Steps between C-alpha positions, in 0.01 A plus 500: 500500500174616357214254414356473147178655621663832613538651149129419432398672826706804415346518156151485650585789735632708213201439277262760664777766475543425133126514444485841677754635249289403193249780437236524235497815289186697406616609149205724445584699815868553396416554128537882483868523620585170337375595151695833528821320593453236220443769238812677620708186437330458155596858416859442603539184295313646197739795505780259409341400169316811389670743262541866581227606271248283681602591860179714554318165504649436839314807643164380367564150644569662831176704479301190418653305782423769759142525359460126541637510859250776587208299352596202715397707796132468402451127601639582839251771593235271642693371810822477684750238384823390678782270387834385631339420831642278778335162510261474787504884545280643217516852645880506488583578141769676301268625222147644541286659226243702703334840425809690610727292278274533193467880540870549514572251221254686284682821574847342432410321181288789369783739578759272332277470199468876460874529557551248217290709264709806581820306464430384148520858385799579731702206378438591142598869558818392676624362164669194658613708803291251699565130438147369427531133611657595828254784555191288456635212699596719798161684496304165502728353765446799725119487436491131591672569838266795565191279431635229729568729795134582610419129499799416725403378846847414643799716553729301268264524202437864576873590485563284193207660322623848606843436350371342181296825448795725600808348334385526138384860577862594583605383150219666329582840657859477368436322177554794273837457339754790536266711714675624818177613666356158455794334657504735794127450556539124491787509756298711740202283466714188546675623809188612671308182421784274601521680833125456546522127421792451747315674781181308417681167504671576830164581653331197355775270633448647846128438470559145391744437781242605756196335351647192318268560198483704183126476427331826559201362693728296728727797559200698615407237756846410623660849531249586773642219712876535457719393788598796718870461414418540133262799530769757407607291203139480377448867538824577308383263223168687471663835477766390240232332284289821502803716417579280207159524347498874563792516253297308242202738529729806441379646835703790628790499595548203269385679185827659383529269202164577347546828304839403346380149414186621324702747296776253404275202425311461166172681551278184486725348774447820715123449457539136593691581817254769600204262486614132508802573721278668757250215484780258583619698794158576652364152459806358669467752775123417548574128521780551756316739726130408487531120442824405675548763765163621625607454859770763436254760376616734783842500334429526128184711533670816634805444285299474182284804598811711541645372174176573318500863623867545419482335152202686373640834621849457360359362170263781438750776605752338261248507220411858580859611473551372136581766250311483181795582278738241659592198289277193572290710739182328389644152599646643822163645596331166438765333709469736792114470463534119522680540829222723625244240387694232687428703817127482430528127445661459835222665695245213494778246584589706805132530579461125494703489824238709686188372328257233618465399137850499350375345177285801434811727533706275268214508251540883483865457411407245222236730363735806498772293334274384218390864437864618506615240265252581226547878504877508560567261214285719283707806601825312423346398161450858406851587622629224273321654204629858570856357560510371146522853366635677813779271629569723807135447610474824702166622645540811285487274193138434572399859456241526225459127459124555450571704182685211331342198669166590650402148609837422650498824701149423626609152600811625690287769673251232604774275638653783698162600645442136601841506684399830656161366606296767317191458277463381239757258632238355736682170567801698640275696724314192633831303550643790706184522700519125567860523634410814693199325668726198582729729699203671680331180586815365652538804723795646305361848473839662482598287203177594324591869555847445354351324207246782437789755507696287252206474259486876490873515430461248214211699353737786421744305284242274335278804409805707390598214255141466379465872434821496296342257253241765385725800482601650170794302356839660457602465134350283234335173593497188291306180538670167456362157448444305823616138482223234546639348828522846659149580385377182643667564842348851525158369386494220758606721784257773399207245481595363843520841657172623346320173582616512866410866532149413368470181718751528788333213687691266256805542713377673812323181597837368613490747786195313639580135439710243684815453291665215696 
């Protein structure tokens, strides 16, 4: 028979545990993804009460919400902030807003904002082929998950953010009603991503079983001292986790979904996947390798170096093989080009395994990603403009663009030269040199040689497309009015690309600063 004092004693013992579960929230730190998610819910509810004639208002609400989310990054620039931390362990947190987080969140929210500007025109041109309320809700939901991911500092939050970013993207790809290409693209994208998630979850479960924690910093400490009987399980978990994230980055041989998905998706969503989708995959891969598994650098370093070489080669050769007269060849070329660019982005991450200063190598990836985001979104913006009058969007359709739209042709030529790394696209050249030097400094001379060869291959198809813009047009040319949102998207990307070419230190400084 228990005494009356026993329940009081049990309550006293349980009190510290209850207190440990109560965590304060730094609302300023979590503001960027939170505002994006809240605006998404507002758009979804507003859609129920807005008449069809006023549906375009939903797009402008989304643009304003993404702009507000991006502005909330400014108060966070001065110092690192963490929240959702364990009581008594301030360094063990689930959410951290450091330099790395803010750089990727700027890329994600900026990319989503430009995608929203492109989407306003695309949704209107679709003439109700794209349900507006669902479209904007899904886009904002995906952007919220993408903004959460670089701040995640435990494996559970990392996977949740990854899926919040990915699941709405499946629906966005297949949202066009009655379009068989769109449905097939969504199915391929869905199957590949679900496979990646399943593999990642299996690997993370093995890592958790051997370390007893999900926090990245604790995993880094404990996985070095795993019991001998669990070593094989830990190694298997590491490999499966890396394979899962390789799917997300569209690294070869996990790239098969990219060309068909870009062609089948609405063009703004293809642009979104090429930039924001890559940012999600690469930021997750960086957190898992450099932060959680530095002691396994001898495993993921060579693996990522091989993947980088294979990915850039297959991507550039695939882009080189595109026929100018084939339907959707312009979008396909940009898709294969994005695979090749993914290979370049993998180079500094692989170099971090061999470098004495891995943060410097990761900074090179961040700098290159910021450059790529600005110019690639600009190229997709021009493709969206041409696609309004040439629905098949072939590379041949760009012949003589300078005769009908001189400024647009000059912008596309500049974006392509930035991607190729040729002047006057100075920022593209500097970004490639930064990635190249990261490989050389890490002792990966062979990877630097492979990268140099691929840059030469890429020059051919980028310059070929650029030259086509200034050839004599075939047949009569006619200028059409450019919608304001599309003009705004091209203007913003052009200003960013020109400003960064004039002052490349604005982003190249990430290559020399501590990001974590």
